[in-house]
C-alpha atoms as one frame of an Amber mdcrd trajectory, in Angstrom:
protein
 -15.432  -9.314   2.954 -16.710  -7.150   0.736 -15.424  -4.194   3.140 -11.874
  -5.492   3.262 -11.491  -5.465  -0.202 -12.772  -1.953  -0.575 -10.665  -0.993
   1.862  -7.319  -2.753   0.726  -8.150  -1.031  -2.887  -8.495   2.236  -0.895
  -5.178   1.816   0.902  -3.337   0.716  -2.232  -4.728   3.687  -4.272  -3.868
   6.217  -2.036  -0.104   4.466  -2.221   0.205   4.882  -6.201   0.163   8.942
  -6.151   2.092   9.404  -2.688   3.746   7.577   0.271   6.392   7.996   2.497
   9.902   7.954   1.745  12.317   5.259   2.709  15.034   6.338   0.015  15.537
   5.389  -3.782  16.242   1.935  -4.595  20.040   2.820  -5.942  20.810   4.907
  -3.031  24.446   4.519  -3.298  24.473   5.853  -6.727  21.818   8.729  -5.704
  24.102   9.764  -2.939  27.193   9.672  -5.246  24.950  11.948  -7.740  24.050
  14.342  -4.553  28.120  14.876  -4.153  28.534  15.631  -8.043  26.406  18.838
  -8.724  27.027  20.668 -11.932  26.790  17.445 -14.402  23.499  18.743 -15.332
  21.781  22.324 -15.421  18.996  21.376 -13.098  21.569  19.754 -10.297  21.057
  21.052  -6.835  17.407  22.079  -7.611  14.504  20.548  -5.742  10.908  21.415
  -5.879   7.852  20.374  -3.874   5.029  19.454  -6.496   1.057  18.604  -6.414
   0.397  15.680  -8.392  -2.858  14.618  -9.689  -4.126  11.617 -11.864  -5.249
  13.013 -15.141  -8.987  12.910 -15.103  -9.117  12.429 -11.332  -9.794  14.985
  -8.667  -7.518  15.596  -5.688  -3.644  15.545  -5.435  -0.904  14.533  -3.096
   2.451  16.400  -2.426   5.688  15.069  -3.860   9.357  15.934  -3.766  11.376
  16.269  -7.166  14.984  16.328  -6.899  18.198  16.899  -9.389  21.713  16.078
  -8.771  24.634  14.685 -10.462  22.616  14.400 -13.569  19.813  12.649 -11.949
  16.650  12.827 -11.320  14.448  11.211  -8.102  11.277  11.279  -6.887  10.828
  10.911  -3.226   7.133   9.293  -3.976   8.322   6.443  -6.138  10.947   5.308
  -3.300   8.495   2.876  -1.960   7.751   1.118  -5.109  11.433   0.554  -5.635
  12.196   3.102  -8.233  15.525   3.901  -9.090  16.957   7.538  -9.800  17.220
   8.115 -13.801  19.610  10.154 -15.847  17.798  13.501 -17.172  18.407  15.829
 -19.767  17.584  19.329 -20.060  17.480  22.099 -22.741  17.203  25.670 -22.127
  15.206  28.254 -24.432  15.196  31.713 -22.945  14.014  31.513 -19.403  12.440
  28.210 -19.969  14.414  24.622 -19.049  12.514  21.534 -20.154  13.548  18.344
 -19.047  13.139  14.631 -19.657  14.043  11.797 -17.301  13.137   7.921 -16.958
  12.844   5.669 -13.896  12.714   2.330 -13.449  11.771  -0.462 -10.960  12.082
  -4.392 -11.292   8.531  -4.736  -9.869   6.788  -1.592 -10.615   7.491  -0.482
 -14.105   8.903   2.412 -15.954   7.934   6.162 -15.190   8.889   8.629 -18.597
   9.059  12.167 -16.810   8.565  15.499 -18.886   8.567  18.901 -16.972   9.311
  22.477 -17.777  10.746  24.955 -15.062  10.552  28.807 -15.614  12.100  31.121
 -12.498  11.139  28.858  -9.278   7.947  27.233 -10.838   7.959  23.746 -12.405
   5.205  21.931 -14.124   4.724  18.893 -16.489   3.587  15.250 -16.559   4.482
  11.783 -16.260   3.677   8.442 -17.339   3.615   5.059 -15.244   3.665   2.021
 -17.608   3.172  -1.215 -15.914   3.055  -4.763 -17.676  -0.321  -5.954 -17.816
  -1.721  -2.522 -17.154  -2.853   0.712 -18.789  -0.670   3.387 -18.376  -1.336
   5.909 -16.051  -1.147   9.863 -16.770   0.014  12.246 -14.060   0.416  16.209
 -13.993   2.272  18.164 -11.332   3.096  21.517 -10.803   4.557  23.340  -7.759
   7.450  25.664  -6.549  11.081  25.223  -5.986  11.845  23.987  -2.436  14.013
  26.128   0.107
């Protein structure tokens, strides 16, 4: 019994950072946003990032996308997170952005990031009712 519980916890923890993608919870909204590039300054950009939970070792790959003024993380799809509107500002050669994504069952994620050239880095906070917020960091490059 104890082994099964430990295995169950391990599988759940692996799923928190990276999962296979089944599409965003608001797929029709996302598909429409993909056809409207030009609404936000990051539209049409896609990044592959390494994500790590703060204070823990190891990382997982994740893809972040911007289309039609909306932000999407493919690793959040299995948790029912929808795409979220993003805001961005440019200062010299640095673009900073913020986005928020929501899931009916898994809470809220507040995204923060900075893009310089082809590189991206940032952090996000996952808040779920009844749990302490979890902080993650990410860093990566623009995907082809």
